[in-house]
PAKOLLO-651983 format. One record per residue (C-alpha): residue number from 1; residue in three letters; x, y, z. Coordinates in steps of 0.02 Angstrom, whole numbers. Last residue first. Layout:
% residues N
DONU | NUM | Ala | X | Y | Z
...
This chain:
% residues 502
DONU | 502 | Ala | 3967 | 5778 | 3855
DONU | 501 | Glu | 3792 | 5664 | 3921
DONU | 500 | Ala | 3637 | 5772 | 3857
DONU | 499 | Gly | 3556 | 5905 | 3990
DONU | 498 | Ala | 3477 | 5905 | 4142
DONU | 497 | Thr | 3273 | 5846 | 4103
DONU | 496 | Arg | 3168 | 5969 | 4248
DONU | 495 | Arg | 3035 | 5875 | 4381
DONU | 494 | Arg | 3090 | 5712 | 4374
DONU | 493 | Arg | 3045 | 5593 | 4507
DONU | 492 | Val | 3123 | 5430 | 4544
DONU | 491 | Ala | 3071 | 5265 | 4546
DONU | 490 | Val | 3118 | 5124 | 4605
DONU | 489 | Val | 3205 | 4974 | 4549
DONU | 488 | Val | 3281 | 4863 | 4684
DONU | 487 | Gly | 3454 | 4815 | 4622
DONU | 486 | Ala | 3502 | 4678 | 4507
DONU | 485 | Gly | 3697 | 4608 | 4558
DONU | 484 | Ala | 3858 | 4645 | 4486
DONU | 483 | Ala | 3979 | 4513 | 4580
DONU | 482 | Val | 4108 | 4585 | 4677
DONU | 481 | Ala | 4192 | 4481 | 4751
DONU | 480 | Val | 4282 | 4477 | 4934
DONU | 479 | Ala | 4441 | 4412 | 4979
DONU | 478 | Ala | 4463 | 4239 | 5046
DONU | 477 | Ala | 4559 | 4141 | 4935
DONU | 476 | Ala | 4557 | 3967 | 4888
DONU | 475 | Gly | 4695 | 3845 | 4904
DONU | 474 | Leu | 4869 | 3873 | 4905
DONU | 473 | Ala | 5031 | 3770 | 4884
DONU | 472 | Gly | 4999 | 3627 | 4776
DONU | 471 | Val | 4820 | 3563 | 4741
DONU | 470 | Pro | 4789 | 3733 | 4623
DONU | 469 | Ala | 4631 | 3832 | 4676
DONU | 468 | Asp | 4510 | 3795 | 4507
DONU | 467 | Ser | 4349 | 3798 | 4619
DONU | 466 | Gly | 4383 | 3962 | 4644
DONU | 465 | Thr | 4372 | 4084 | 4796
DONU | 464 | Ala | 4403 | 4247 | 4795
DONU | 463 | Ala | 4360 | 4309 | 4994
DONU | 462 | Leu | 4409 | 4486 | 5063
DONU | 461 | Ser | 4563 | 4624 | 5001
DONU | 460 | Gly | 4426 | 4713 | 4954
DONU | 459 | Gly | 4329 | 4732 | 5102
DONU | 458 | Ala | 4393 | 4909 | 5087
DONU | 457 | Val | 4551 | 4922 | 5030
DONU | 456 | Gly | 4722 | 4899 | 5098
DONU | 455 | Gly | 4721 | 4777 | 5015
DONU | 454 | Gly | 4854 | 4632 | 5061
DONU | 453 | Gly | 4866 | 4532 | 5218
DONU | 452 | Val | 4969 | 4398 | 5202
DONU | 451 | Thr | 4894 | 4280 | 5346
DONU | 450 | Ser | 5021 | 4185 | 5420
DONU | 449 | Gly | 5084 | 3987 | 5419
DONU | 448 | Thr | 5205 | 3849 | 5533
DONU | 447 | Val | 5337 | 3958 | 5565
DONU | 446 | Asp | 5443 | 3880 | 5642
DONU | 445 | Gly | 5566 | 3969 | 5815
DONU | 444 | Gly | 5632 | 4110 | 5790
DONU | 443 | Thr | 5561 | 4306 | 5839
DONU | 442 | Thr | 5435 | 4347 | 5951
DONU | 441 | Gly | 5360 | 4481 | 5963
DONU | 440 | Ser | 5420 | 4681 | 5952
DONU | 439 | Gly | 5284 | 4764 | 5875
DONU | 438 | Gly | 5293 | 4835 | 5700
DONU | 437 | Ala | 5104 | 4850 | 5697
DONU | 436 | Thr | 5008 | 4898 | 5855
DONU | 435 | Gly | 4853 | 4801 | 5865
DONU | 434 | Ala | 4690 | 4739 | 5768
DONU | 433 | Gly | 4605 | 4877 | 5765
DONU | 432 | Gly | 4620 | 4939 | 5621
DONU | 431 | Ala | 4438 | 4839 | 5565
DONU | 430 | Thr | 4347 | 4844 | 5715
DONU | 429 | Gly | 4374 | 4675 | 5820
DONU | 428 | Ser | 4298 | 4528 | 5833
DONU | 427 | Gly | 4401 | 4407 | 5797
DONU | 426 | Gly | 4590 | 4413 | 5733
DONU | 425 | Thr | 4732 | 4432 | 5893
DONU | 424 | Gly | 4859 | 4563 | 5851
DONU | 423 | Gly | 4936 | 4673 | 5713
DONU | 422 | Ala | 5132 | 4651 | 5653
DONU | 421 | Thr | 5241 | 4510 | 5755
DONU | 420 | Gly | 5453 | 4532 | 5779
DONU | 419 | Thr | 5603 | 4603 | 5760
DONU | 418 | Gly | 5571 | 4777 | 5641
DONU | 417 | Gly | 5672 | 4801 | 5487
DONU | 416 | Asp | 5773 | 4957 | 5443
DONU | 415 | Gly | 5921 | 4884 | 5341
DONU | 414 | Ser | 6080 | 4937 | 5368
DONU | 413 | Pro | 6195 | 4902 | 5204
DONU | 412 | Leu | 6321 | 4777 | 5190
DONU | 411 | Asp | 6490 | 4817 | 5261
DONU | 410 | Ala | 6626 | 4716 | 5172
DONU | 409 | Asp | 6745 | 4623 | 5305
DONU | 408 | Asp | 6691 | 4436 | 5243
DONU | 407 | Thr | 6730 | 4471 | 5054
DONU | 406 | Leu | 6606 | 4479 | 4906
DONU | 405 | Ala | 6419 | 4544 | 5027
DONU | 404 | Val | 6261 | 4551 | 4925
DONU | 403 | Ser | 6134 | 4673 | 4936
DONU | 402 | Leu | 5956 | 4655 | 4845
DONU | 401 | Ala | 5800 | 4765 | 4868
DONU | 400 | Val | 5647 | 4704 | 4771
DONU | 399 | Pro | 5475 | 4808 | 4741
DONU | 398 | Asp | 5335 | 4731 | 4816
DONU | 397 | Leu | 5227 | 4639 | 4672
DONU | 396 | Ala | 5142 | 4693 | 4512
DONU | 395 | Thr | 5002 | 4570 | 4419
DONU | 394 | Gly | 5065 | 4524 | 4277
DONU | 393 | Lys | 4989 | 4364 | 4310
DONU | 392 | Thr | 4798 | 4387 | 4391
DONU | 391 | Tyr | 4772 | 4390 | 4579
DONU | 390 | Tyr | 4667 | 4314 | 4625
DONU | 389 | Gly | 4715 | 4159 | 4508
DONU | 388 | Ser | 4744 | 4022 | 4691
DONU | 387 | Phe | 4885 | 4108 | 4717
DONU | 386 | Ala | 4976 | 3986 | 4704
DONU | 385 | Lys | 4904 | 3999 | 4521
DONU | 384 | Ala | 4936 | 4151 | 4487
DONU | 383 | Gly | 5130 | 4141 | 4530
DONU | 382 | Ala | 5130 | 3981 | 4429
DONU | 381 | Asp | 5079 | 4116 | 4309
DONU | 380 | Thr | 5216 | 4222 | 4363
DONU | 379 | Leu | 5184 | 4387 | 4459
DONU | 378 | Thr | 5266 | 4527 | 4440
DONU | 377 | Ala | 5442 | 4596 | 4528
DONU | 376 | Thr | 5530 | 4758 | 4482
DONU | 375 | Val | 5706 | 4796 | 4546
DONU | 374 | Gly | 5686 | 4938 | 4670
DONU | 373 | Asn | 5887 | 4953 | 4707
DONU | 372 | Val | 6026 | 4791 | 4662
DONU | 371 | Thr | 6189 | 4819 | 4784
DONU | 370 | Ile | 6366 | 4712 | 4746
DONU | 369 | Val | 6466 | 4742 | 4924
DONU | 368 | Asp | 6644 | 4741 | 4925
DONU | 367 | Asn | 6692 | 4918 | 4918
DONU | 366 | Lys | 6549 | 4955 | 4746
DONU | 365 | Ala | 6554 | 4789 | 4665
DONU | 364 | Thr | 6456 | 4812 | 4496
DONU | 363 | Leu | 6331 | 4725 | 4407
DONU | 362 | Gly | 6264 | 4745 | 4239
DONU | 361 | Thr | 6082 | 4750 | 4140
DONU | 360 | Ser | 6012 | 4909 | 4256
DONU | 359 | Lys | 5873 | 4932 | 4315
DONU | 358 | Ala | 5808 | 4771 | 4385
DONU | 357 | Lys | 5665 | 4669 | 4303
DONU | 356 | Leu | 5629 | 4506 | 4412
DONU | 355 | Asp | 5494 | 4374 | 4359
DONU | 354 | Ala | 5386 | 4320 | 4524
DONU | 353 | Leu | 5320 | 4170 | 4612
DONU | 352 | Val | 5432 | 4045 | 4550
DONU | 351 | Val | 5349 | 3897 | 4681
DONU | 350 | Asp | 5531 | 3805 | 4774
DONU | 349 | Glu | 5451 | 3687 | 4853
DONU | 348 | Ser | 5264 | 3666 | 4884
DONU | 347 | Lys | 5224 | 3654 | 5056
DONU | 346 | Lys | 5038 | 3593 | 5168
DONU | 345 | Gly | 5006 | 3652 | 5356
DONU | 344 | Leu | 4871 | 3765 | 5301
DONU | 343 | Ser | 4989 | 3867 | 5160
DONU | 342 | Thr | 5169 | 3839 | 5145
DONU | 341 | Val | 5236 | 3914 | 4996
DONU | 340 | Asp | 5452 | 3873 | 4985
DONU | 339 | Ala | 5511 | 4040 | 4877
DONU | 338 | Thr | 5550 | 4085 | 4700
DONU | 337 | Leu | 5620 | 4281 | 4628
DONU | 336 | Thr | 5661 | 4247 | 4464
DONU | 335 | Gly | 5752 | 4337 | 4338
DONU | 334 | Thr | 5811 | 4484 | 4234
DONU | 333 | Gly | 5964 | 4638 | 4211
DONU | 332 | His | 6074 | 4526 | 4149
DONU | 331 | Asn | 6055 | 4331 | 4210
DONU | 330 | Leu | 5977 | 4375 | 4391
DONU | 329 | Glu | 5912 | 4235 | 4544
DONU | 328 | Ala | 5831 | 4249 | 4702
DONU | 327 | His | 5793 | 4123 | 4823
DONU | 326 | Leu | 5675 | 4150 | 4980
DONU | 325 | Asp | 5690 | 4006 | 5061
DONU | 324 | Ser | 5515 | 4064 | 5142
DONU | 323 | Leu | 5369 | 4080 | 5146
DONU | 322 | Thr | 5188 | 4049 | 5247
DONU | 321 | Leu | 5040 | 4045 | 5257
DONU | 320 | Asp | 4917 | 3983 | 5369
DONU | 319 | Leu | 4723 | 4086 | 5345
DONU | 318 | Gly | 4571 | 3992 | 5356
DONU | 317 | Tyr | 4646 | 3994 | 5553
DONU | 316 | Thr | 4594 | 3858 | 5673
DONU | 315 | Gly | 4600 | 3938 | 5885
DONU | 314 | Asn | 4398 | 3955 | 5901
DONU | 313 | Asp | 4400 | 4068 | 5729
DONU | 312 | Glu | 4534 | 4157 | 5687
DONU | 311 | His | 4515 | 4230 | 5513
DONU | 310 | Gly | 4700 | 4246 | 5497
DONU | 309 | Lys | 4896 | 4180 | 5482
DONU | 308 | Phe | 5042 | 4270 | 5401
DONU | 307 | Asn | 5206 | 4184 | 5393
DONU | 306 | Val | 5374 | 4241 | 5357
DONU | 305 | Ala | 5523 | 4155 | 5357
DONU | 304 | Gly | 5697 | 4180 | 5363
DONU | 303 | Arg | 5867 | 4153 | 5250
DONU | 302 | Phe | 5911 | 4176 | 5101
DONU | 301 | Ala | 5994 | 4111 | 4952
DONU | 300 | Ala | 6069 | 4207 | 4821
DONU | 299 | Ser | 6100 | 4163 | 4617
DONU | 298 | Leu | 6196 | 4345 | 4506
DONU | 297 | Thr | 6234 | 4318 | 4354
DONU | 296 | Gly | 6333 | 4501 | 4243
DONU | 295 | Ala | 6423 | 4379 | 4151
DONU | 294 | Lys | 6581 | 4502 | 4238
DONU | 293 | Thr | 6514 | 4550 | 4375
DONU | 292 | Asp | 6480 | 4347 | 4413
DONU | 291 | Tyr | 6430 | 4317 | 4582
DONU | 290 | Ser | 6363 | 4148 | 4685
DONU | 289 | Gly | 6243 | 4092 | 4833
DONU | 288 | Thr | 6219 | 4126 | 5005
DONU | 287 | Ala | 6132 | 4266 | 5064
DONU | 286 | Gly | 6121 | 4284 | 5279
DONU | 285 | Pro | 5981 | 4393 | 5287
DONU | 284 | Phe | 5815 | 4401 | 5254
DONU | 283 | Thr | 5716 | 4587 | 5267
DONU | 282 | Phe | 5527 | 4639 | 5276
DONU | 281 | Ala | 5429 | 4717 | 5208
DONU | 280 | Gly | 5304 | 4870 | 5336
DONU | 279 | Asn | 5189 | 4870 | 5467
DONU | 278 | Gly | 5211 | 5002 | 5516
DONU | 277 | Ser | 5402 | 4939 | 5597
DONU | 276 | Ala | 5513 | 4853 | 5462
DONU | 275 | Gln | 5484 | 4682 | 5464
DONU | 274 | Gln | 5626 | 4540 | 5510
DONU | 273 | Ala | 5688 | 4389 | 5466
DONU | 272 | Gly | 5823 | 4290 | 5549
DONU | 271 | Gly | 5722 | 4129 | 5570
DONU | 270 | Ser | 5593 | 4195 | 5581
DONU | 269 | Thr | 5425 | 4341 | 5553
DONU | 268 | Thr | 5275 | 4372 | 5593
DONU | 267 | Ile | 5126 | 4428 | 5518
DONU | 266 | Arg | 4934 | 4437 | 5616
DONU | 265 | Gly | 4769 | 4437 | 5594
DONU | 264 | Gln | 4634 | 4550 | 5585
DONU | 263 | Ala | 4587 | 4448 | 5429
DONU | 262 | Pro | 4464 | 4593 | 5372
DONU | 261 | Gly | 4585 | 4718 | 5369
DONU | 260 | Ser | 4689 | 4790 | 5494
DONU | 259 | Val | 4857 | 4668 | 5518
DONU | 258 | Val | 4814 | 4550 | 5349
DONU | 257 | Tyr | 4744 | 4661 | 5208
DONU | 256 | Thr | 4871 | 4813 | 5259
DONU | 255 | Arg | 5000 | 4649 | 5207
DONU | 254 | Phe | 4916 | 4623 | 5055
DONU | 253 | Thr | 4903 | 4793 | 5013
DONU | 252 | Glu | 5096 | 4813 | 5037
DONU | 251 | Lys | 5128 | 4657 | 4910
DONU | 250 | Val | 5265 | 4551 | 4947
DONU | 249 | Gly | 5373 | 4668 | 5041
DONU | 248 | Trp | 5526 | 4626 | 5001
DONU | 247 | Gly | 5704 | 4645 | 5041
DONU | 246 | Leu | 5856 | 4512 | 5015
DONU | 245 | Thr | 5988 | 4502 | 5127
DONU | 244 | Gly | 6168 | 4481 | 5097
DONU | 243 | Asp | 6342 | 4368 | 5110
DONU | 242 | Ala | 6483 | 4279 | 5113
DONU | 241 | Ile | 6424 | 4251 | 4898
DONU | 240 | Ala | 6538 | 4121 | 4793
DONU | 239 | Gly | 6645 | 4192 | 4670
DONU | 238 | Lys | 6653 | 4294 | 4506
DONU | 237 | Thr | 6752 | 4475 | 4469
DONU | 236 | Pro | 6888 | 4439 | 4621
DONU | 235 | Ala | 6904 | 4601 | 4709
DONU | 234 | Thr | 7063 | 4684 | 4711
DONU | 233 | Ser | 7029 | 4853 | 4689
DONU | 232 | Ala | 6896 | 4880 | 4798
DONU | 231 | Ser | 7007 | 4792 | 4917
DONU | 230 | Pro | 7163 | 4909 | 4860
DONU | 229 | Ser | 7033 | 5062 | 4894
DONU | 228 | Pro | 6979 | 5010 | 5072
DONU | 227 | Ser | 7148 | 4980 | 5145
DONU | 226 | Lys | 7222 | 5179 | 5062
DONU | 225 | Ser | 7112 | 5302 | 5199
DONU | 224 | Pro | 7198 | 5145 | 5323
DONU | 223 | Ser | 7354 | 5202 | 5284
DONU | 222 | Gly | 7355 | 5366 | 5290
DONU | 221 | Thr | 7420 | 5371 | 5479
DONU | 220 | Pro | 7375 | 5572 | 5511
DONU | 219 | Lys | 7228 | 5551 | 5470
DONU | 218 | Pro | 7203 | 5402 | 5636
DONU | 217 | Thr | 7215 | 5513 | 5751
DONU | 216 | Thr | 7093 | 5680 | 5678
DONU | 215 | Thr | 6952 | 5585 | 5643
DONU | 214 | Lys | 6952 | 5494 | 5856
DONU | 213 | Thr | 6942 | 5676 | 5896
DONU | 212 | Pro | 6786 | 5709 | 5786
DONU | 211 | Gln | 6735 | 5559 | 5850
DONU | 210 | Pro | 6699 | 5596 | 6040
DONU | 209 | Ser | 6544 | 5748 | 5957
DONU | 208 | Ala | 6457 | 5630 | 5815
DONU | 207 | Thr | 6438 | 5485 | 5913
DONU | 206 | Lys | 6311 | 5544 | 6033
DONU | 205 | Thr | 6247 | 5654 | 5894
DONU | 204 | Pro | 6213 | 5502 | 5746
DONU | 203 | Glu | 6121 | 5438 | 5913
DONU | 202 | Pro | 6031 | 5544 | 5974
DONU | 201 | Ser | 5927 | 5534 | 5777
DONU | 200 | Pro | 5939 | 5354 | 5791
DONU | 199 | Ser | 5805 | 5350 | 5932
DONU | 198 | Thr | 5681 | 5477 | 5850
DONU | 197 | Thr | 5667 | 5387 | 5696
DONU | 196 | Lys | 5608 | 5224 | 5803
DONU | 195 | Thr | 5518 | 5294 | 5882
DONU | 194 | Pro | 5417 | 5407 | 5759
DONU | 193 | Glu | 5408 | 5253 | 5635
DONU | 192 | Pro | 5321 | 5143 | 5778
DONU | 191 | Glu | 5163 | 5298 | 5777
DONU | 190 | Pro | 5127 | 5265 | 5604
DONU | 189 | Thr | 4971 | 5237 | 5617
DONU | 188 | Gln | 4894 | 5107 | 5490
DONU | 187 | Lys | 4769 | 5207 | 5365
DONU | 186 | Pro | 4580 | 5146 | 5366
DONU | 185 | Ala | 4526 | 5038 | 5239
DONU | 184 | Ala | 4490 | 5098 | 5039
DONU | 183 | Val | 4343 | 5069 | 4931
DONU | 182 | Thr | 4394 | 5136 | 4738
DONU | 181 | Leu | 4253 | 5176 | 4624
DONU | 180 | Pro | 4304 | 5205 | 4439
DONU | 179 | Asp | 4183 | 5338 | 4348
DONU | 178 | Gly | 4030 | 5291 | 4265
DONU | 177 | Ala | 3996 | 5180 | 4113
DONU | 176 | Ala | 3837 | 5234 | 4005
DONU | 175 | Gly | 3701 | 5099 | 4073
DONU | 174 | Ala | 3576 | 5243 | 4101
DONU | 173 | Tyr | 3678 | 5395 | 4071
DONU | 172 | Ser | 3584 | 5445 | 3902
DONU | 171 | Ser | 3414 | 5431 | 3991
DONU | 170 | Ser | 3471 | 5596 | 4067
DONU | 169 | Gly | 3416 | 5698 | 4189
DONU | 168 | Leu | 3533 | 5618 | 4333
DONU | 167 | Phe | 3411 | 5555 | 4407
DONU | 166 | Ala | 3332 | 5481 | 4288
DONU | 165 | Gly | 3489 | 5419 | 4213
DONU | 164 | Ala | 3556 | 5337 | 4411
DONU | 163 | Glu | 3378 | 5226 | 4400
DONU | 162 | Thr | 3444 | 5174 | 4238
DONU | 161 | Thr | 3607 | 5088 | 4328
DONU | 160 | Leu | 3770 | 5179 | 4278
DONU | 159 | Thr | 3904 | 5044 | 4234
DONU | 158 | Thr | 4068 | 5051 | 4370
DONU | 157 | Ala | 4211 | 5000 | 4338
DONU | 156 | Leu | 4336 | 4957 | 4483
DONU | 155 | Gly | 4512 | 5074 | 4528
DONU | 154 | Ser | 4562 | 5018 | 4683
DONU | 153 | Met | 4462 | 4853 | 4752
DONU | 152 | Asp | 4637 | 4790 | 4875
DONU | 151 | Pro | 4602 | 4636 | 4847
DONU | 150 | Gly | 4633 | 4611 | 4659
DONU | 149 | Thr | 4533 | 4588 | 4506
DONU | 148 | Pro | 4390 | 4633 | 4569
DONU | 147 | Ala | 4203 | 4605 | 4529
DONU | 146 | Ala | 4120 | 4778 | 4422
DONU | 145 | Val | 4030 | 4869 | 4506
DONU | 144 | Gln | 3860 | 4909 | 4455
DONU | 143 | Ala | 3775 | 5103 | 4481
DONU | 142 | Leu | 3683 | 5196 | 4551
DONU | 141 | Pro | 3527 | 5096 | 4643
DONU | 140 | Val | 3416 | 5167 | 4741
DONU | 139 | Asp | 3418 | 5146 | 4925
DONU | 138 | Gln | 3290 | 5261 | 5003
DONU | 137 | Gln | 3181 | 5402 | 4865
DONU | 136 | Lys | 3149 | 5567 | 4978
DONU | 135 | Ala | 3027 | 5638 | 4940
DONU | 134 | Gly | 3034 | 5776 | 4835
DONU | 133 | Gly | 3133 | 5930 | 4836
DONU | 132 | Asp | 3211 | 5926 | 4665
DONU | 131 | Ser | 3261 | 5759 | 4654
DONU | 130 | Val | 3322 | 5683 | 4830
DONU | 129 | Leu | 3402 | 5515 | 4824
DONU | 128 | Asp | 3459 | 5403 | 4957
DONU | 127 | Ala | 3586 | 5286 | 4905
DONU | 126 | Thr | 3656 | 5093 | 4819
DONU | 125 | Leu | 3823 | 5031 | 4745
DONU | 124 | Ala | 3758 | 4879 | 4689
DONU | 123 | Gly | 3907 | 4705 | 4686
DONU | 122 | Thr | 3742 | 4602 | 4758
DONU | 121 | Ala | 3859 | 4521 | 4897
DONU | 120 | Ser | 3970 | 4650 | 4863
DONU | 119 | Asp | 3851 | 4786 | 4975
DONU | 118 | Tyr | 3901 | 4987 | 4917
DONU | 117 | Gln | 3825 | 5090 | 5043
DONU | 116 | Val | 3790 | 5283 | 4999
DONU | 115 | Asp | 3700 | 5381 | 5137
DONU | 114 | Ser | 3654 | 5531 | 5045
DONU | 113 | Ile | 3649 | 5610 | 4859
DONU | 112 | Glu | 3543 | 5795 | 4859
DONU | 111 | Arg | 3470 | 5837 | 4679
DONU | 110 | Thr | 3419 | 6019 | 4647
DONU | 109 | Phe | 3386 | 6076 | 4459
DONU | 108 | Gly | 3337 | 6240 | 4345
DONU | 107 | His | 3419 | 6259 | 4229
DONU | 106 | Leu | 3526 | 6442 | 4276
DONU | 105 | Thr | 3513 | 6416 | 4445
DONU | 104 | Ser | 3567 | 6246 | 4443
DONU | 103 | Lys | 3603 | 6118 | 4607
DONU | 102 | Ile | 3711 | 5944 | 4674
DONU | 101 | Thr | 3701 | 5933 | 4823
DONU | 100 | Leu | 3827 | 5774 | 4881
DONU | 99 | Thr | 3789 | 5744 | 5070
DONU | 98 | Gly | 3929 | 5598 | 5171
DONU | 97 | Gln | 3922 | 5448 | 5272
DONU | 96 | Phe | 3972 | 5254 | 5209
DONU | 95 | Ala | 3870 | 5113 | 5225
DONU | 94 | Leu | 3971 | 4968 | 5239
DONU | 93 | His | 3915 | 4797 | 5176
DONU | 92 | Val | 4057 | 4639 | 5122
DONU | 91 | Thr | 4064 | 4466 | 5077
DONU | 90 | His | 4159 | 4302 | 5098
DONU | 89 | Lys | 3973 | 4231 | 5124
DONU | 88 | Ala | 4054 | 4122 | 5307
DONU | 87 | Ser | 4174 | 4258 | 5337
DONU | 86 | Asp | 4037 | 4387 | 5303
DONU | 85 | Tyr | 4103 | 4596 | 5334
DONU | 84 | Ser | 4058 | 4684 | 5424
DONU | 83 | Gly | 3952 | 4883 | 5424
DONU | 82 | Lys | 4054 | 5070 | 5456
DONU | 81 | Gly | 4133 | 5154 | 5329
DONU | 80 | Asp | 4157 | 5337 | 5412
DONU | 79 | Thr | 4198 | 5423 | 5251
DONU | 78 | Phe | 4102 | 5485 | 5080
DONU | 77 | Thr | 4258 | 5536 | 4942
DONU | 76 | Phe | 4197 | 5627 | 4777
DONU | 75 | Val | 4279 | 5640 | 4617
DONU | 74 | Gly | 4355 | 5797 | 4539
DONU | 73 | Asn | 4314 | 5960 | 4500
DONU | 72 | Asp | 4448 | 6042 | 4514
DONU | 71 | Ala | 4477 | 5994 | 4677
DONU | 70 | Ala | 4433 | 5834 | 4773
DONU | 69 | Gln | 4253 | 5832 | 4816
DONU | 68 | Ser | 4214 | 5809 | 5019
DONU | 67 | Ala | 4106 | 5692 | 5109
DONU | 66 | Gly | 4087 | 5703 | 5280
DONU | 65 | Asp | 3918 | 5797 | 5317
DONU | 64 | Thr | 3952 | 5898 | 5188
DONU | 63 | Ala | 3989 | 5914 | 4976
DONU | 62 | Thr | 3917 | 6030 | 4863
DONU | 61 | Phe | 3918 | 6039 | 4692
DONU | 60 | Thr | 3895 | 6183 | 4576
DONU | 59 | Gly | 3780 | 6219 | 4422
DONU | 58 | Gln | 3826 | 6338 | 4256
DONU | 57 | Ala | 3717 | 6222 | 4178
DONU | 56 | Phe | 3851 | 6217 | 4009
DONU | 55 | Gly | 4020 | 6200 | 4122
DONU | 54 | Thr | 3988 | 6160 | 4321
DONU | 53 | Val | 3851 | 6018 | 4328
DONU | 52 | Tyr | 3890 | 6001 | 4116
DONU | 51 | Ser | 4090 | 5955 | 4174
DONU | 50 | Arg | 4018 | 5841 | 4339
DONU | 49 | Tyr | 3950 | 5728 | 4196
DONU | 48 | Ser | 4075 | 5723 | 4099
DONU | 47 | Gln | 4192 | 5634 | 4247
DONU | 46 | Lys | 4060 | 5515 | 4291
DONU | 45 | Ile | 4002 | 5467 | 4456
DONU | 44 | Gly | 4168 | 5525 | 4566
DONU | 43 | Trp | 4177 | 5390 | 4664
DONU | 42 | Thr | 4289 | 5350 | 4834
DONU | 41 | Leu | 4211 | 5259 | 4950
DONU | 40 | Gln | 4311 | 5275 | 5133
DONU | 39 | Tyr | 4319 | 5153 | 5271
DONU | 38 | Gly | 4338 | 5187 | 5446
DONU | 37 | Thr | 4240 | 5051 | 5526
DONU | 36 | Leu | 4239 | 4857 | 5503
DONU | 35 | Pro | 4137 | 4708 | 5592
DONU | 34 | Val | 4217 | 4573 | 5584
DONU | 33 | Asp | 4022 | 4429 | 5563
DONU | 32 | Ala | 4081 | 4256 | 5605
DONU | 31 | Ala | 4012 | 4119 | 5515
DONU | 30 | Ser | 4178 | 4028 | 5551
DONU | 29 | Ala | 4104 | 3825 | 5491
DONU | 28 | Ala | 4140 | 3862 | 5280
DONU | 27 | Thr | 4328 | 3909 | 5340
DONU | 26 | Ala | 4411 | 4086 | 5342
DONU | 25 | Thr | 4451 | 4136 | 5174
DONU | 24 | Leu | 4640 | 4268 | 5091
DONU | 23 | Thr | 4638 | 4348 | 4940
DONU | 22 | Gly | 4767 | 4465 | 5022
DONU | 21 | Cys | 4882 | 4381 | 4830
DONU | 20 | Gly | 5052 | 4383 | 4901
DONU | 19 | Leu | 5012 | 4188 | 4907
DONU | 18 | Thr | 4826 | 4115 | 4894
DONU | 17 | Val | 4763 | 4054 | 5093
DONU | 16 | Ala | 4682 | 3892 | 5102
DONU | 15 | Val | 4535 | 3843 | 5115
DONU | 14 | Ala | 4485 | 3655 | 5129
DONU | 13 | Ala | 4335 | 3610 | 5077
DONU | 12 | Thr | 4303 | 3737 | 4958
DONU | 11 | Leu | 4216 | 3927 | 4985
DONU | 10 | Ala | 4142 | 3972 | 4819
DONU | 9 | Leu | 4101 | 4164 | 4794
DONU | 8 | Arg | 4245 | 4229 | 4671
DONU | 7 | Arg | 4258 | 4065 | 4557
DONU | 6 | Pro | 4064 | 4020 | 4604
DONU | 5 | Thr | 4026 | 4165 | 4498
DONU | 4 | Ile | 3917 | 4274 | 4560
DONU | 3 | Ala | 3748 | 4309 | 4428
DONU | 2 | Pro | 3792 | 4461 | 4268
DONU | 1 | Met | 3660 | 4581 | 4265
């Protein structure tokens, strides 16, 4: 089996956070285990095996004790995963609840899978197995799990072991590709959002009642209605931007990793930037720059900063990252997104983080505002290096939304950003227990750095370190690296051959 690579598990002397990638690291000194709870593991064993059981063998799958199966003979989910993240070795071990019984009266077999466990240090997926009523075999390796390419640990490739082939009833399964595996962190509580949604509702109602009478008065005048039209028609086709906002979440799984994942950290905005409730995306204000609607070009710089911080050990943070001075460029629908990146006190300016692609090649002004939503952001080679190679070039980041005002009196769309800090302090709390996302913490002031969370996936956004980490922006990441490891060979008694692989 493949050896654990130094890139995934070696920790450099000065550990830095890899930008946007959710690859977070703690210093070698921080050896405390971080408890993890509430995780889920989803795996289908192998689709062709499920088809064989319910088809040719006319059998059934029964999921109990917290396990479940997706509709239409789908994959299985094991719940209530508990374990820990070793911040020194950057490994995660999780044990899940749930029992899966596989039975075919026609082919005469009954098999049971329980106590499913995942260990990133060996890359092994193990379980307790019972075959045809025999003695329970404990911690049998069922699959070797491939190393993740990002912190979210979703869709990881699996290879079935020799033991799995014996248990499933056919040696043809040994060494075959299994279904992809996903380990997911507990979801954030969306309580802040309802609170915000409730407050806007009363406001429109209150505004609606007095306005009918006021609306009647302006209508006879006629001049207010005609004013907007002339201003739109006389808007220049090129010039300086009066104001504007940029909306971007960096990467959703990265934010999750910081706030409720193993980093147990917080996200703080400053300089006018805001974060939406529920650990949402960020809004950067105060656009300056230029536009040319005929040429289809836009260049805008934005104020504000966002800081990601986590993996705290006695007041020292292994992850401390700040993104500031964001700049978006568009030319006929394509462009770039750059930012100044400060990691563990070291600053790199004008890092080209992402390639941008808008839905349209043109730029249209409406009521003196140019709005470009749903701009795809793809990690560049420079961005990947800034993330210490944890995210590869071409990785999809969160989409970008741009709104720029061409005149001083133009009305920009209102944002839903929420001020302050998302998440609570790090340390020994369980995953998901670190504070309330979107709380009203302090804004303004200089941001030294922060943790960028990713990986809403269990342990997925753990540690990946690399000896080739750039000296410039960021250093090694602390997202868990899954390396294929040797499993314990446990003999499993099999009374009957089930059938060949479909």
